[in-house]
N, C-alpha and C positions, 0 to 999 in steps of 0.2 A: 537611455538609462542602462549602463553596463553593469551596475552593481545594485543590489538591494540588501539592506541590513549588512553592509560590508562583505557581502558574498556575491560572487560572480553569478549573473543571471543564469548562465548555463548550468552551474552547479545546482542552483535552486530548482531549475527545471528538471534536471536529471534525477533529483531526489524526490520529485513528486510534490513540490511545495509552491509552484509558481503562482497558482490561483490564490492560495491562502495568503502568501507573502504580499502579493499585489493588492488583495483586497483589504488587508490590514493597513498597508502603507498609504492607500488612496483615501482613507477615511476623512482626513481634514479637508481635502478637496471636495469630497462629497457633502460634507457639512455646509460648505459654502453654497452648494447647489440646493440643499435643503432650505437654507435661509432664503434663497431666491424663490423657491416654491411657496414658502410661507408668505413672502411679501406679495407675490402675484395672486395668492389665494386669500389674502387678508379679508377682503369684503365678504367673500363667500363663507369663510369660517365664521366671522363675526355674526353674520346673518343667521347661520345655523345655531350658534350658541344662544343668541337672543331668544330664539323660538323654543329651544330645548331645555335651557338650564334653570329658568325661574319657575319651578313648579314645586308645589308643596309635596313633601315626602319623597323628593327626588333621590334616586340611587345612581351613582356613577360606578360602573364596573369596568375594570381594565382586564382584558382576557387574552390569552394565547396559550401555546403549549411549549414546554421546554424553554429555550432561550427567549422566545416571544413572551412567555409568561413572566419571565424575570424583568422584562422591560416595565411591566405593570407594577412589580414589586418594588422597583427602584422609584418609580414616579409617584405611587400612591401617597406616601407620607408627605411629599412636597405639595402635591395638589390638594390634599386635605387641609393643609396649612394655608395654601393660597386662597382657596375658595370658601373656607370656613365650614365645610360640610365633609362628611366622611366619604372618602373615595376608596373603593375596595379593589384589591387585586385578587381575582379568582381564576384559576387556570381552566381552560376549556376541558382539560382531561377530568376535572372535578365536576364541572357543569353537566357534561354529557352523561356521565355515569349516575349523577345524583341531582337531576334538575329541580326536583321539589325542594331540596334543601338550600338551593342557592338562588332561585329565581322567584320573585314575588309578583303575583298577578296584579295586584292593586297598586303597586308603587311604580310611578313613572320612572323609566330607566334610560340612562344613556349607556349603551354598550360599546366600548371601544375595543375593537379587535386588532391585534398585531399579528402579521403573517408575512413571512418572506415569500412563499409561493402562493399562499391563499388557497391551496388545494388540500391541506391536511384534513382527514376525516372529522377530527374533533372541532376544528375551526368552523367548518361548514355546518356540522351538527349543532354547535352552540348558536350560530346565527339563526338557524331554522327553529330551534327550541325557543329562543327568546322571542321570535315573531309569534309562535304558537301559544306561548304560555303567559306573556306579559301584555296587558291591554294597551299600554302606551309606551312603546320602545322606540328610541331613536338610535340608529346605528352609525358609528364612525368606523370606517375601515381604513387602517393604515397598513399599506402593503407595498411590497417591492416588485410585484408581478401584475402588470397591467392586464394580462390575459388570464389571470387566476380566476377560480370559481367565485371567491369572495368579491373581487373587483367587478366581475360581470353582474353580480346580484345587486349591486348598489349603483351602478353607472347611470341608470335611467330613473333612479328614485329621487323624488322631490323632498322626501322626509329625512333621507339619510345622506351621509357625507363620505365621499371617497377622497383619500389623500394618497396619491402615488409618489413613492420615493424615487430618487434618481435611478435610471435603469441599471446603472453599474452596481447598485447596492443589492441587486438580485444575485447574491453570491453564487459563483459556479462551484466553489469548493464545498466540502462536506459540512463544515462547521460554519455557523452564522457569525459573522464579524461586522462588516459594514452595514449589513441589514439591521442588525441589532442597534447599532449606535445611531443610525439615521432615524429609525423609528422612535428611539428614546428621545432624541432631540426634538422631534416633532411634537410628541405628546407633552413634553415639558413646556412647550410654547403656545399650543393652540387654545388653551383655556384662559389665556390672557393675551390674545393675539394683537390687541391694539397697543400693547406695551412691550413688544418683543425688544429684548436688550441686545442690540447687535454688538455692542462693546463686549458684553459677557461672552457671546458666542465666539467673537474673535479671540478673546483670551484663551477659551478652551481650545480653539484651533491652534493657537500659538504653542500652548503647552503640550498638546498631543504631538505636534510636529517636533518639539524638542525631545520627547521620548523617542520617537522614531528615528530621528537623525543622530542624536547624541548619547543615547543611553542603551542601545541594543547590545553593545559588547559586554557591559556590566551585568545586564540581565542574563545574557548567555553564560557568563561566569557563575552566576547563581545556579543555573541549570546544570553546569558541568560539575557541580559539587555532588551530584548524584544522590539526591534525597529520595528515599523510598516512600516517604509520606509528605504530603503538603496539606496545610490547613490555612484556609482564608477566613479572616475574622473582620467584622464590621458592625456598625450600629445603624439603626434607622434605615434611610435609603441605601446606605452602604451594605446593610445586611443583605438586601436583594442582590447587590453586586457580587457579594461573596458566592452566591449560588451560581451566577453566570460564570464567574471566574473558575470555580472548581469544576463546573461542567466542561469549560473549555480544555482544561488540563486533562480531564478524564477522557473526553472524546478524542482529542488529538494524540494522546498516548495509547489509545485503544484499551484503556483501563489498566495499563501496566504500572501506572504511578498511582497509588491510593491517594485520593484527593477529597478533602472534607471542607465543610463550611459551617459557621455558626455565628450567632450573635455574640458580641463581646461578653456581656454579663452572663449569658447562658453557658459560656464555655466551661466555667468552673464546676458546673452542676452535672458532672459526669463525662462530657465529651473531652475534657482535658486528658483523660485517660489515654487518648491516642498518641500522645507525645512519647517518643523514644529518641535514641541518639541519632537517628536517621530522619529526623522530622524538621521541615522548614515551616515556620509559622509566618504567614504574611498578613499584616494588619493594615486595613484601610483606615487612616486616621480622620476622625470627624473634624469639620471646621467649626462646629458648634462648641463654644467654650465650656458649656456644662457637660455635654456628652463626652467631650475629649478627656475630662478628668477620669472617667472610667476606662477609657481606652489606655491612657498612660499608666494607670495602676496595673492593668493586666500585662501590659508590655514589660514593665519593670519586674513584675512577678515572674513571668516566664523566662525573661533573660537572666534573672537571678537564681532560677531553680538549678539544682544539680543535673548534670547531663551534658550531652554534646549537641542538643537541639540548637537551632539558629532562628533568629527573629529578624524579619524584614519589615520595614514600615514605609508606606507610601502616603504622602500628604500633599495637599495643595500648597499650603503655606509652610514655611520652615519654622520649627519650634526648637529653640535651644535646649529645652528640658529633655529632649530625646537623646541628646548626645551621650554616648556611653551606656545607653540602655538598649541598643539593638546592634545587630551585625551588619545590617545594610539599611541605608536611609536614602530615599529619593524624595525630594521636595521640588515643587514646580514654580511657585510664585510667591509674591509678597502680600497679596491681598486675599481675604477670605471670601468664598462664594458658597452657595448652598450645596450641600453634599450630593444632591441629585445631579447637579451639574459637574461636580468633581468626578462623579462616576464615569462621565464621558471621557475624562482623561485617564482615570485609573484602569479602565477596561483595556486600554491599549497595552499597558504593562502586562496584564493577565493574558492577553492574546499572544503577545510575543513570548511570554514564558511558556505557554502551552505549545506553541509552534516549535520553539527551540528544543523543548523536551521531546517532542515527537521526532525531530531530526536526530537528536542524540541517540534515540533508541532504534534508529534505522527504519522508522515508520514514515509513510507518505502522509503528510498533513492534509493533502487534498482528498485522499481516499484512505483513511486509517483502518477501515474495515472492508477490505476488498471481497470478503466472502459474502457480503450482502446481508449480514445478519442485523446490521443497523443501517438505516438508509437516510439519504439527504432529506427526502420527503417521506414521512412515515407511511408504511404499507401494512396491510393485514389487519386493519381495524374495521370491525363490523359496527355499523351504527343502526341500532334497533328502533323501530317505531315506538313512540311514547304516547300512551293513552291516558 
């Protein structure tokens, strides 16, 4: 491979972007590996679920920190609908500081932990607190590091489940990219492991590849318009994706491009004040016909407002009614899928947008904060004994 994203490999390397670019580009390949892992682990996963899930008063908590927390926020609405019970996304950073508010002693709990390294203080702290404070807790650890502390704690446990992501997904770069998407795909599948939809996963792989191979130049053109503010909007599972997307742009530009996120309907209730003539609003369009009505209303409103702000829309399926109501439109397919799976495709756009923004500003995407004030694995957190 002499080029990546239509840029010479040497240029990408010289600008400190080789790891980030490679990890973004390799995601479809890694998703195929995730599918193989799920197929090979199907019986083990099904056996675990049968023993853990049919309990009265069961809680399912999806947890992680930062990007890993957003995996849970995207997956929770979909899994709640799938299972017919409430699935909660609660960050490790909330649980560690306020365990009594989030952990319930008498409710049997499945705690699903997402972790790239498995070594962050809050992830390990949450694992320990749940063991100490909940009478009946089953742990699922989804991690990219076979040697991490979380992985080591569940390797020999009969009650808990360890799912290791492809080794390549343990990103070398600062920002989580392939680690995020591999963990998201995994949790979307494991609670209905006997009915894994390989055709759906192959559709996602095809569409993400389409973005990577055919749309990087137009995404870069958006970046070159030099917006000083970027806002990501979405509903339901896609609201969780807006958090991850805004974080990617914020991280990779080292905070130099103000980036915000909000739910579509909540945006009018104050946050819309952020819009000025140098703002790009990016809307992740829902596949749900009812939800999409609200998305379309806001898109038309913002596009019709006075000012020089621009609106970009990303959708899985193409919708004619959007034509003339946005400044950039990327659609990927002809069929509708659940928004949680669309997030797998849409995040590739957000990752490219953040990386190209970083390069535009002369920042190294692989190490945007060389002063060490923000780290790949969080440092400086003290975990205090809880009595």
